[in-house]
N, C-alpha and C positions, 0 to 999 in steps of 0.2 A: 729851216733850222737844221744844223748838222746833228746827225744821230750818233749814238755810241758806236753802232756798227761801222759807220763811216770812219770814225777815229781808229777803231781797232783794225779795220782793213788797211788803212793807210800805214799804221805802225808795222803790220805784218809784211809789208813790202820790203823791209830791210832784212838783209842777210842774217840768218840766225835768230831772228826775232820770234818770240813765243809768248803766249798768254799765261798768266798765273793769277790765282786768287788767294794770296797768302793770309789775308785777314778776313775771309768770308765773302761778302757780296761784291766788293769793289775789285775790278779787274786792273791789273798792272801789266805792262809789257816789258819783257826782259830780253837782254842779249847775254848769252852765257848765263851766269847766275845773278846778274845785276840789273836792276830796274832802270829803264830809260824813259818810261812814261807811266804816270798814274792817271787813272780816269775816275770821274765822279759826276755828280750832278749838283748844280747850284739850286738854291731855293726857288729861283725863277723858273726852273725846269730846264735850263740850258745845260748841255753837257759841258764838263770841264776837263781840261787836260793839264797836268803839271809836268814840267820838263826841266832838265838841268841846262843852264845857259852860261855862256861865257860872260865876263863882267860887262862888256860893252852892250850886249843884247839885254842883260838884266837891267842896266841903267835905262835903256830905251823903253823896255816893257814896263818899268816901274811908274812911268808917267801916264800910261794909257788907262782909260776908264774900265775896260773889261779884263784887266789883269789884276793879279793879287799875289802877295807873298804868302805861301801856304804855311800852316802850322808845322812844326817839327822840322821839316826839311828846308824851309826858306832860308835859314841861316847858312845853309851849305850850298847856296847858289841855284836853288830851284825856284821857279816861278810858275804860277797857274794862270790860265786864261779861260774865260767863259765864252763858249762858242755860240754867241747869239746872232751872228751875221756872217756873211761871206768874207768880209775883211778880216774878222777874227779867225776864221778857219784858215785863210791863207797864211796868216801870221803863225798860227799853231802848226801848220804843216812845216814851215821853216824851222820852228822851235823843236819839233819832234826830230827832224833830221839832224839838227845841231846836237841835241841831247844824245841821240844814238851814237854819233861820232865821238862825243866827249866820253861817254860811258864805255863804249867799245874800245877806244884807244887806251883808256886808263886801266881797264879791268881784264882785257883778254890778252892772251900771249901773242 
């Protein structure tokens, strides 16, 4: 099973990425002042990561068993994934990269 440290290490590979805890215990990953990945833990014990996706990827993710529309940010194009197996982790890595690019392109000079 993928650990929170695995997720955070992957996220920090991106240029300018840094960790923050704006709401207490849960860690988010930012580029500049904007979040590109939220981390958490599902009731099953699996690590979750929530990322911003383009419409085509959101549509694809929406039919998968291990993905979900998160509260609050889901309506703005964000999707979450439970990292219960290697296939989910590979998909999450792609999603993290996409989210980083979307947030960085939109929010940084």
